[in-house]
C-alpha positions as CSV (number, residue, x, y, z in Angstrom):
1,M,-2.7,-14.8,-20.9
2,N,-5.2,-13.6,-18.0
3,Q,-8.4,-15.1,-18.6
4,G,-11.8,-12.8,-18.6
5,I,-15.4,-12.7,-18.7
6,Y,-16.7,-11.5,-22.1
7,L,-20.2,-10.0,-22.4
8,Y,-21.9,-9.9,-25.2
9,G,-25.6,-8.5,-23.8
10,I,-28.0,-7.9,-21.2
11,A,-30.7,-10.5,-21.2
12,K,-34.8,-9.8,-19.4
13,G,-35.4,-12.5,-17.0
14,A,-33.3,-16.2,-16.5
15,V,-32.1,-17.7,-19.7
16,A,-32.6,-21.7,-20.3
17,H,-29.6,-23.1,-20.6
18,E,-30.4,-25.1,-23.7
19,L,-31.4,-21.9,-25.4
20,L,-27.8,-21.0,-24.4
21,A,-26.1,-24.1,-25.7
22,A,-28.0,-23.9,-29.1
23,A,-27.2,-20.4,-29.9
24,N,-23.5,-21.0,-28.6
25,P,-21.9,-24.1,-26.5
26,A,-19.8,-21.7,-24.7
27,L,-22.1,-19.0,-23.5
28,Y,-23.7,-18.9,-19.7
29,A,-25.8,-16.3,-17.9
30,I,-25.0,-14.7,-14.8
31,P,-28.3,-13.5,-12.9
32,A,-28.7,-10.4,-11.3
33,L,-32.0,-8.2,-10.0
34,G,-34.1,-9.9,-12.8
35,Y,-31.4,-9.6,-15.5
36,S,-28.7,-12.3,-16.8
37,A,-25.7,-11.0,-18.2
38,I,-25.0,-13.5,-21.6
39,V,-21.2,-14.2,-21.0
40,S,-18.4,-16.3,-21.9
41,N,-14.8,-17.1,-21.0
42,R,-12.3,-16.2,-23.4
43,V,-8.8,-14.6,-23.1
44,A,-8.9,-11.2,-22.5
45,L,-7.7,-9.0,-25.4
46,G,-8.7,-6.0,-26.0
47,V,-10.2,-5.1,-29.8
48,G,-7.1,-2.8,-30.1
49,E,-4.5,-6.1,-29.8
50,L,-6.6,-8.1,-32.3
51,D,-5.8,-8.1,-36.2
52,R,-8.0,-7.4,-39.0
53,E,-8.7,-11.5,-39.4
54,S,-9.3,-12.4,-35.4
55,L,-11.6,-9.0,-35.0
56,A,-13.9,-9.8,-38.0
57,R,-14.2,-13.2,-36.3
58,L,-15.1,-11.9,-32.8
59,L,-17.9,-9.2,-34.3
60,L,-19.4,-12.4,-36.4
61,E,-19.6,-14.8,-33.7
62,H,-20.6,-11.7,-31.2
63,Q,-23.8,-10.7,-33.4
64,K,-24.8,-14.9,-34.0
65,S,-24.5,-15.5,-30.7
66,L,-27.1,-12.6,-29.8
67,E,-29.0,-12.8,-32.7
68,A,-29.4,-16.7,-32.8
69,L,-30.8,-16.1,-28.8
70,M,-33.2,-13.3,-30.3
71,K,-34.3,-15.9,-32.5
72,C,-35.1,-18.0,-29.8
73,G,-37.2,-15.5,-28.3
74,V,-35.1,-13.6,-25.9
75,Q,-34.9,-10.0,-25.4
76,L,-31.6,-8.5,-25.4
77,I,-29.5,-5.4,-24.9
78,P,-26.4,-5.9,-26.9
79,V,-23.1,-4.9,-24.8
80,K,-20.5,-3.1,-26.8
81,L,-17.9,-5.5,-29.0
82,G,-14.8,-6.3,-27.0
83,T,-16.2,-5.9,-23.6
84,F,-14.8,-7.6,-20.6
85,V,-15.2,-8.2,-16.7
86,S,-12.9,-10.1,-14.3
87,S,-15.5,-11.7,-12.3
88,R,-18.5,-12.9,-12.0
89,A,-19.3,-10.7,-9.6
90,D,-18.8,-7.6,-12.1
91,A,-20.6,-8.6,-14.6
92,A,-23.7,-8.7,-11.7
93,G,-22.4,-5.5,-10.7
94,I,-22.8,-4.2,-14.2
95,I,-26.7,-4.9,-13.9
96,E,-27.0,-3.3,-10.3
97,N,-24.7,0.3,-11.5
98,G,-26.9,0.0,-15.0
99,F,-30.2,-0.6,-13.6
100,N,-32.4,2.0,-14.1
101,L,-31.1,2.6,-17.6
102,I,-30.9,-1.1,-18.6
103,S,-34.8,-1.2,-17.0
104,T,-35.6,1.9,-19.5
105,L,-33.9,0.6,-22.7
106,F,-36.0,-2.8,-22.6
107,S,-39.2,-0.9,-21.9
108,E,-38.4,1.2,-24.7
109,T,-37.2,-1.9,-27.1
110,E,-39.6,-4.1,-25.8
111,A,-41.6,-6.2,-28.5
112,A,-39.4,-4.4,-30.9
113,C,-36.3,-5.5,-33.7
114,E,-33.7,-3.5,-35.2
115,M,-34.2,-3.4,-39.2
116,E,-31.2,-1.5,-41.1
117,V,-31.8,-0.7,-44.9
118,V,-28.8,-0.3,-47.6
119,V,-29.7,1.6,-50.8
120,K,-27.4,1.7,-53.6
121,W,-27.7,2.9,-57.1
122,S,-28.0,0.2,-59.5
123,S,-26.0,1.5,-62.2
124,F,-23.0,3.8,-60.6
125,P,-22.0,4.4,-64.2
126,T,-25.3,5.3,-65.3
127,L,-25.9,8.0,-62.5
128,L,-22.6,9.3,-64.1
129,Q,-23.9,10.1,-67.4
130,E,-26.7,11.4,-65.8
131,V,-25.0,14.1,-64.1
132,A,-22.2,14.7,-66.4
133,A,-25.3,15.5,-68.7
134,G,-26.8,17.8,-66.3
135,E,-27.0,21.9,-67.7
136,E,-24.6,22.9,-65.0
137,V,-21.6,20.6,-66.0
138,Q,-22.9,21.1,-70.0
139,A,-22.4,24.9,-69.2
140,L,-19.2,24.6,-67.2
141,R,-18.0,22.1,-69.9
142,R,-18.3,24.7,-72.8
143,E,-17.0,27.4,-71.0
144,I,-13.8,25.2,-70.2
145,D,-13.8,24.0,-74.0
146,A,-13.5,27.9,-75.0
147,R,-10.8,28.4,-73.5
148,P,-7.4,28.4,-75.7
149,Q,-5.8,26.1,-73.5
150,P,-7.8,23.9,-70.7
151,T,-5.7,23.3,-67.8
152,R,-5.4,20.2,-65.0
153,E,-7.4,22.4,-62.9
154,D,-9.9,22.7,-65.2
155,A,-10.4,19.2,-65.5
156,I,-10.6,19.2,-61.6
157,S,-13.3,21.5,-61.4
158,I,-15.2,19.5,-63.4
159,G,-14.7,16.5,-60.9
160,R,-15.5,18.5,-58.4
161,L,-19.1,20.0,-60.0
162,M,-19.9,16.4,-60.6
163,K,-19.3,15.6,-57.0
164,A,-21.3,17.7,-55.9
165,K,-24.3,17.2,-58.1
166,I,-23.8,13.4,-57.1
167,D,-23.5,14.6,-53.2
168,E,-27.3,16.5,-54.2
169,R,-28.9,13.5,-56.0
170,N,-27.7,11.1,-52.8
171,A,-28.9,13.5,-50.4
172,A,-32.0,13.8,-51.9
173,V,-32.9,10.2,-52.5
174,G,-31.7,9.3,-49.2
175,A,-33.6,12.0,-47.4
176,E,-37.0,10.7,-48.9
177,L,-36.0,7.0,-48.5
178,L,-35.5,7.9,-44.8
179,E,-39.1,9.7,-44.3
180,R,-40.9,7.3,-46.0
181,L,-39.7,4.2,-44.5
182,A,-39.2,5.9,-40.7
183,A,-43.5,6.4,-40.9
184,D,-43.0,2.6,-40.2
185,A,-40.6,2.7,-37.5
186,S,-40.7,3.8,-33.8
187,R,-37.0,5.6,-34.3
188,A,-34.5,5.6,-37.3
189,K,-30.8,6.6,-37.0
190,R,-29.4,7.0,-40.3
191,H,-25.5,5.7,-40.4
192,E,-22.6,6.7,-42.4
193,V,-21.9,5.6,-46.1
194,M,-19.5,4.1,-47.6
195,D,-19.0,5.5,-50.9
196,D,-20.8,7.6,-53.3
197,E,-22.5,4.5,-54.6
198,M,-24.5,4.3,-51.3
199,V,-27.7,6.4,-51.1
200,L,-28.8,5.3,-47.4
201,N,-27.4,2.8,-44.5
202,A,-30.0,3.6,-41.7
203,A,-31.3,1.4,-38.7
204,F,-35.1,1.5,-37.9
205,L,-36.6,0.3,-34.7
206,V,-39.7,-1.3,-35.8
207,L,-42.3,-3.0,-33.4
208,N,-42.6,-6.6,-34.3
209,S,-46.6,-5.9,-35.0
210,Q,-45.4,-3.4,-37.7
211,L,-42.7,-5.4,-39.3
212,D,-44.9,-6.7,-42.3
213,A,-45.9,-3.0,-43.0
214,F,-41.9,-1.9,-42.7
215,V,-40.9,-4.9,-45.2
216,A,-44.0,-3.6,-47.9
217,S,-42.8,-0.3,-47.5
218,V,-39.5,-1.3,-48.8
219,E,-40.7,-3.5,-51.4
220,E,-43.4,-0.6,-52.4
221,L,-39.9,2.0,-52.7
222,D,-38.1,-0.5,-54.4
223,R,-40.9,-1.0,-57.1
224,Q,-41.1,2.9,-57.2
225,Y,-37.6,3.1,-58.3
226,G,-37.5,0.4,-60.7
227,D,-34.0,-0.4,-61.7
228,A,-32.4,2.6,-60.4
229,L,-31.9,1.3,-57.0
230,N,-30.9,-2.0,-55.1
231,F,-32.8,-1.8,-51.9
232,R,-31.1,-4.8,-49.3
233,I,-32.7,-5.4,-46.0
234,V,-31.3,-7.3,-42.9
235,G,-33.4,-8.5,-40.0
236,P,-34.5,-8.7,-37.0
237,L,-32.0,-8.0,-35.5
238,P,-31.1,-7.2,-32.2
239,C,-31.3,-3.1,-31.4
240,Y,-27.7,-2.1,-31.9
241,S,-28.3,1.1,-33.3
242,F,-30.5,2.0,-30.5
243,S,-29.8,0.2,-27.3
244,S,-26.2,-1.0,-27.3
245,L,-24.6,-0.3,-23.5
246,E,-20.6,0.2,-23.0
247,V,-19.5,-0.2,-19.5
248,R,-16.7,1.1,-18.1
249,E,-15.5,0.5,-14.3
250,I,-14.9,3.8,-12.5
251,T,-12.3,3.6,-9.5
252,A,-12.8,4.8,-6.1
253,E,-9.0,6.5,-6.0
254,A,-10.0,8.1,-9.6
255,V,-13.5,9.8,-8.4
256,A,-11.3,10.7,-5.0
257,E,-8.2,12.1,-6.9
258,A,-11.0,14.0,-9.0
259,R,-12.6,15.6,-6.2
260,R,-9.1,16.4,-4.8
261,L,-8.1,18.6,-8.0
262,L,-11.5,20.7,-8.1
263,E,-11.6,20.8,-4.2
264,L,-14.9,19.0,-3.5
265,D,-16.5,17.2,-1.3
266,V,-18.2,13.7,-1.4
267,A,-21.6,15.6,-1.4
268,A,-20.9,17.5,-4.5
269,G,-23.4,17.7,-7.5
270,Q,-23.4,18.3,-10.7
271,E,-23.8,22.0,-10.6
272,E,-20.8,22.1,-7.9
273,I,-19.1,20.4,-10.2
274,R,-19.6,22.6,-13.3
275,K,-18.9,25.5,-11.2
276,A,-15.4,24.8,-9.6
277,F,-14.5,23.4,-13.0
278,R,-15.5,26.5,-14.8
279,A,-13.4,28.3,-12.2
280,K,-10.4,26.1,-12.4
281,A,-10.5,26.3,-16.2
282,M,-10.3,30.2,-16.9
283,A,-7.1,30.4,-14.6
284,T,-5.4,27.5,-16.3
285,H,-6.9,27.4,-20.0
286,P,-3.9,27.8,-22.5
287,D,-5.1,30.8,-24.1
288,H,-5.0,32.4,-20.6
289,L,-1.6,31.2,-19.9
290,E,0.2,32.4,-22.9
291,Q,-0.2,36.0,-22.5
292,A,2.2,35.3,-19.2
293,G,4.3,32.8,-21.4
294,N,3.2,29.3,-19.4
295,A,1.3,27.6,-21.8
296,D,2.0,24.3,-21.1
297,G,-1.9,23.2,-20.5
298,A,-1.1,20.1,-18.5
299,E,-2.6,21.6,-15.3
300,F,-5.9,22.3,-17.6
301,A,-5.9,18.8,-18.6
302,A,-5.9,17.3,-15.6
303,F,-8.6,19.4,-14.9
304,R,-10.6,18.5,-17.6
305,V,-10.4,14.9,-16.8
306,A,-11.3,15.3,-13.3
307,Y,-14.5,17.0,-14.4
308,A,-15.2,14.4,-16.7
309,T,-14.7,11.8,-14.3
310,L,-17.5,13.7,-11.8
311,V,-19.7,14.4,-14.2
312,E,-19.7,10.5,-15.1
313,Y,-19.6,9.3,-11.7
314,C,-22.5,11.3,-11.0
315,D,-24.6,10.2,-14.3
316,A,-23.9,7.0,-13.6
317,L,-25.3,7.3,-9.4
318,D,-28.4,8.0,-11.4
319,N,-28.4,4.3,-13.1
320,T,-27.7,2.3,-10.2
321,A,-30.2,0.1,-7.9
322,A,-27.4,0.2,-5.5
323,E,-26.6,2.9,-2.4
324,P,-23.1,3.5,-2.9
325,N,-21.3,3.9,0.3
326,N,-20.3,7.5,1.1
327,G,-21.1,8.5,-2.7
328,L,-18.4,5.1,-4.6
329,P,-18.5,1.2,-3.4
330,A,-15.2,-0.8,-3.8
331,R,-16.2,-1.2,-7.5
332,F,-18.3,0.6,-9.9
333,F,-19.3,0.6,-13.5
334,S,-20.2,3.6,-15.8
335,V,-23.0,2.1,-18.3
336,K,-24.4,3.9,-21.2
337,T,-25.6,3.8,-23.9
338,L,-23.3,3.4,-26.9
339,N,-25.6,5.0,-29.5
């Protein structure tokens, strides 16, 4: 199996070997332009090739390594789980190609951390009883009970109404909690809840100077809701939800092919790319071709991929500290936020 260089994150400045060893003995740093790529050597397997247990182990090791470095005072931007490059030069190239974005993210998250808050109903059966006792549900029950022979669909309709009322309650309480906690944070991001018992699953970007106030707000809400809600707070963490980086290599061949398909030269900017794609799309869209008896759509799909490639490439050029020769060096990386 091929060995690769696995990326954990980008650190600001140099990182002492002792700190790396304390966090994870396999870690080492690749410096470039005042930043350091935090990496290790491992078999280059994508997350899609791993079974659930191996993926869970990788995630745990990835996060533990970053969090251990953060506790030592290392400022970090996480990189998406499962990101590999093939050489030290590529790792340095990611910093170079993403330099402007990386600098902005460090500025936005400096002296800050992520705090995650999960809130669940302490007793979901109690919530179900409260919803079932509500006027709308009771009115529907009386209506159904008055029928000569209630059907299975009647029972389903009660379940649907119960679900709608639980969703309404969760949305209202979750919105209130989010608003209250966001007041002590620079940014807030609501994540998907896992089930009906979960009221809120959110991440907050909190200045270090505001950490005590943020925790105090969580504790105050916990007291306010008494035994009804269970609050769980996790952090301080690296800013996973606000600054994680996604890296993708853009090849010279892909850019050249995209330009050829859209009939563009190397100097074409975003507006010219959009105009060229619109012209091609109008002539090859499956809805248009269907009228002529040819709705294959393959040509339209190729133009769409070409458009996406060139837009991503132009966006990537805005972030790089390099001066690409004739628009594209031999190896180039698109670096953008995952969030």
